[in-house]
N, C-alpha and C positions, 0 to 999 in steps of 0.2 A: 350283559347281553348286547351284542353289537347290532347295527342296523339290519343286516341281513338275517340274523337270528330272530330279531323282533318281527320282521316281515314274515318269516316262515311261520312263527307261532301265531301271528295274527291271522294268517290265511287258514291255518289249521282250526283256529277258533271259529272262523266264519263257517267252515264246513261242519264242525260240531253243532253249531247253532242251526244250520240248515237241516241237519238230520233230525234234530229234536222237533223243529217246526213241522217237518214232513211226517214224523211219527204220530203227530196229533191228528193227522188227516187220513193216513192209510197204514196198512200193515207193513211191517218192516220188509218182508220178503218181496213186496211189490215196489219198493223204492229203488230207483235206478241211479247210477252214477251221473247220468245226464241231468236228472232232477236235482241232485245235490249240487252239481256245478252251476246250474241255472239259478238256484236259490242263493248260493254263496257268491255268485258273480265271478267264478273262476272257470278256466277251461279244463278239459279232460287231462291234458298233460300235467297240469298243476295237481290235480287229484292224485294221479299215479306217481307224482314226485313224493307225495306224502304217504300214500297207502297202496298196498298191492290189491286189496279187496275191500268190499263194503264192510265185511266183518272187522277188518282192522280199524276202520273209522268208528264203527259202533263200540268196539273195545276201548278205544281212546276216549270217546265221548263219555262213557260210563266212568272210567277211571278219573278223568279230568273233573267230572262233576262231583264224584264222591270225595276226592281229595280236597276240593274247595269246601265241601260241606264240613268235613272234619276240621278244617282250618278255622271255622267259626267258633270253636269251643276253646278259647283261651289256651292255645298250645296243645289242644287235644286232651285236656284233663278229663273230659266227660267220658272218654273211651280209653283211659289209661289202664290197660289190662293188668299191669303189674300191681296196681293198688287194690284190686278186687279182693285179694286174699288177706290183706292187712287192714283195710279201711273199716271203720265202725259201720255196722249194718245201715244206720240211718244215712250215711254218706253214699250208699249205693242205690238210693231211690232217685231215679232220673226224672220222675214226673214232678218236676219243680220248675219254677220260673227261670232259674239259673240255666237250665238246659233247654227248656221248651221255647223260650223267646228267641234265642239265636237259631234254633232249628226251624221254627215257624217262619222266621224272617227269611231264611234260605229257601224254604219251600215256596214262599210267595214269589220270590225272585225267579224261581225255577219250576213254576207250576206245570209247564209243558212236559218237562222231564219226568216229574212225579206222576203225572197223568199217564204217560206212556209206560212207566214202570208197572202200573196197575193194569192197564188195558192190554199190554203186550209183555207179560212177565217172562216168557221164555227167551225171546231175543234180548231183552233187557237184563237178563240174568238175575231177576228179582229173587228167585228161590235160592240160587247159589249164594248171593250176597247175604240173604237172611240166615241161611244155614251157617255160614261162616261167622256171622255175628252171634248166633245162638251158641255155637261151640266155644267161642272165645270170651263172650261177655255175659249173655243171658243165663246160660246154664250154670256157670260159676256163681253168679249172683243168687240165683234161686237156691243153690246148695247152701250158700251162707245164711239164707233165710229158713233153712231146715225144711224145705219143700221136698216131699218124697219124689222119687223117680217116677212113680206112677202118675203123680199129679202135676208134674212140671209142664207137660204139653197143654193141659187145660188152663193152668194159671197163666202161662205165656199167651195162649190164644185169647184169653179174656182181655188182658191188658193191651196186647198189640192190636187185635182186631177192633176193639172198642175205640182206642185212640186213633187208629188209622181211619175209621169210619167218620169220625169228627173232622179230621183233616181233609178227607176226600170231599165231604159235603161242603167244606169251606172252599176248596179249590173249584168245585163245580159252580159255586156262587161267585167265582172270579175273585176270591179272597177279599170280599168287600168289608167284612167285619174286621175290627182292629185285632192285631196280633195279641195284645194283652187280654182281650176278651176271650179269644179262643184258648189261650193258655189257662185262664181262670176256669173256663168250662171243663177242660180236660182234667185239671187238678181237682175240681169239684166232683167230677164223676168218679175219679179213682180214690180220692181221699177216704171215703168210708170203708174201703176194702183193702186196707193195708195188710200185708202178710205178717202173721205173728212170727216174731223172732224166737219166742221162748218155747214153742211147741214143735216137736218133730212129728208131723201129722201122718198117720198111716190110715186110719179109718175115720178120723174126725174132720170137721170143717176147719180150715186154717185162715178164714177171712174174718177180720173184725167187722162188726156192724156198728152203726152209730150208737 
């Protein structure tokens, strides 16, 4: 990357960060180009050199943040879709320190972004991103665990909402507790409820108890 390219991307990063900071304070639809420019320390012509609309900036901010998050996982192995069909079921359990620690580390560094994703899910495309992950990752994994189609939404809701509730409480407390402690808590909450691999449940319970 040459000097001019570096300057271009650095300016874009400043505007990405400005948007995330402003999203913490007000709804997306009320954020203006003027506010972005003031917060990022750039002029309007610079903004329009990079983007045609505010939606272009938002789209780039989301994609930039998500790509950085995936990059934390040792070459993306945690989300290697091709391995879902062939990996042993025990390797498909992502509620482990191997995956939680880099994820929580990223959340702590980007807590403003994740808070905005929860408080303003529509502009942040939270549902769209989740649905894409469900189709490509979660649904195939639940199938490998022999979870019935009827029960998939309940199973996923339990794991995702429970885990996210812990993370949001941690964010609201300014991520003061150690990452290792939050990871241990989540694993401890989930551990007693491992999905049985040996039973294709139709009318029976499929969660192990201690």
